[in-house]
C-alpha positions, -999 to 999 in steps of 0.1 A, spaced: 539 14 396 559 -16 408 594 -9 392 606 -45 399 576 -60 381 580 -35 352 616 -45 347 607 -82 349 580 -77 323 605 -63 298 628 -92 305 598 -114 296 590 -93 266 625 -98 251 627 -135 263 659 -126 280 673 -161 285 665 -171 249 680 -138 236 712 -144 255 715 -179 241 710 -166 205 735 -138 210 759 -164 224 759 -182 191 767 -149 173 796 -143 197 809 -178 190 807 -169 153 827 -138 159 854 -155 179 858 -184 154 860 -158 126 886 -137 145 907 -168 152 908 -179 115 913 -143 103 942 -139 128 930 -103 134 929 -106 172 902 -94 195 885 -61 185 863 -46 213 844 -24 188 834 -53 166 827 -76 196 803 -50 211 787 -45 178 779 -83 175 769 -86 212 748 -55 216 736 -52 181 726 -88 182 709 -84 215 687 -55 204 678 -72 171 667 -104 188 649 -84 215 629 -66 189 621 -99 171 608 -115 203 588 -84 212 571 -83 178 564 -120 181 546 -114 214 526 -85 199 514 -108 171 507 -137 193 492 -120 224 458 -136 221 473 -171 215 498 -166 244 468 -160 267 455 -195 259 487 -215 268 500 -224 302 536 -216 294 529 -182 279 498 -169 297 518 -147 320 536 -128 293 532 -91 298 514 -82 266 490 -111 270 483 -99 305 481 -63 296 509 -52 319 527 -38 288 504 -21 263 506 -27 226 518 9 219 546 6 246 557 -27 230 556 -12 195 578 17 205 602 -5 224 605 -29 194 610 -1 169 638 15 191 654 -19 196 653 -28 159 669 6 150 695 2 177 704 -33 166 707 -24 130 727 7 138 752 -10 161 758 -38 136 762 -13 108 786 11 125 805 -12 148 807 -42 123 797 -37 87 766 -32 65 765 -69 56 761 -79 92 735 -53 97 714 -64 68 716 -100 79 704 -90 113 674 -72 97 666 -101 74 666 -123 105 642 -100 123 618 -99 93 618 -136 87 612 -145 124 587 -118 133 567 -114 101 569 -147 82 577 -175 107 553 -162 134 521 -160 113 529 -194 97 530 -213 130 492 -218 129 492 -227 92 518 -254 85 544 -275 102 568 -260 75 569 -229 97 597 -246 117 617 -248 84 611 -211 78 620 -202 114 652 -221 111 666 -196 86 666 -166 110 676 -189 139 707 -199 120 718 -164 110 735 -153 143 767 -173 140 769 -162 103 765 -126 115 793 -130 140 815 -145 112 807 -117 87 814 -91 113 850 -102 110 853 -113 73 827 -90 57 816 -118 33 796 -150 32 821 -177 25 824 -215 30 831 -215 68 804 -189 75 779 -212 56 791 -242 76 784 -223 109 750 -214 95 744 -250 85 753 -264 119 728 -241 136 702 -245 109 699 -283 111 704 -284 149 673 -264 154 650 -291 141 657 -318 168 661 -290 194 627 -274 186 609 -306 178 619 -321 211 605 -290 229 573 -292 207 570 -329 216 569 -320 253 546 -290 248 524 -304 221 492 -304 242 498 -268 253 505 -257 217 473 -273 205 453 -250 228 464 -221 206 461 -240 173 499 -244 167 512 -273 147 549 -274 154 558 -311 153 570 -324 119 538 -342 111 501 -334 116 498 -367 135 515 -351 165 538 -374 185 542 -400 158 568 -425 148 572 -407 115 579 -374 133 604 -391 156 623 -406 126 625 -371 111 640 -358 143 666 -386 141 674 -378 105 680 -341 112 701 -350 143 723 -371 121 726 -344 95 736 -319 123 764 -342 134 776 -348 98 778 -310 91 796 -304 124 826 -325 115 830 -310 80 854 -282 92 878 -309 106 880 -328 73 883 -298 50 912 -283 69 893 -254 85 897 -269 120 921 -294 136 914 -330 146 913 -319 183 878 -304 177 865 -339 174 871 -344 211 842 -319 216 821 -327 186 819 -365 186 810 -371 223 783 -343 221 771 -355 187 770 -392 195 751 -385 227 727 -362 208 722 -390 183 717 -416 210 689 -395 226 672 -391 192 674 -429 186 658 -434 221 630 -411 212 624 -428 179 622 -461 197 600 -451 226 580 -420 215 582 -413 253 580 -378 268 609 -385 291 631 -393 261 620 -361 244 630 -342 275 664 -358 275 669 -351 238 660 -314 245 686 -312 272 712 -329 250 705 -303 223 711 -274 247 747 -287 253 754 -296 217 760 -263 199 782 -247 227 804 -278 227 807 -279 190 815 -242 187 840 -245 215 858 -273 197 859 -253 165 872 -223 184 899 -240 204 912 -261 176 
């Protein structure tokens, strides 16, 4: 057995980079929640959010690959995934995912609170068992997938406040609407590859269409609008706009460019803009 390859395969199974990004949004939710609660940093709760979130997302991604192993084998970007290639067996993956799900739920429950744990479990179920099967059925799958994708910052918030309140829902809303231009930009670039496996992930069945690009633009605008709400309802200070507005206006500019050109290069630039957007917005809300 090649130990190095075995370890790399488990990194691929959990989609390590994606998992770290998702957990990062939960950690932002925790820090923003702790700042507004004036409770100070709590290692126990922080580790619950970070580790509990990691294992929950890892289990979700592993189950996703179990369900999609045959489709993964058809696409260039996923054909080397370990289950699709048979380097990790289905039973190994099932055991790993079960243990990860239990660990994630337990860490969130005991280090944070039951509400955060249940939100984590809801996220796993929605992503793995509802969004994943719908990807071949309807473009609305992206809408369904946006719910579990938006829960991490809310989980970080509830880990501190133990309730779903206005600011927690705003954090949820920012991440919820951000996912549409982010994911559709990626789907725009990878549309041909997705078609090999029968996935319809762009907003319209016409593929790379003007109508789809306009929908991307609309959701980008909504994302920016929700992001400035905390400043104008007194939850954050005006200084946050120094982060939110430049990131948001550039994000919007890239969406406008795509709507005008329908060009692959503009989709790529929009995707890169989306990667920077949420960390900058959450940083602004955290500092101010």
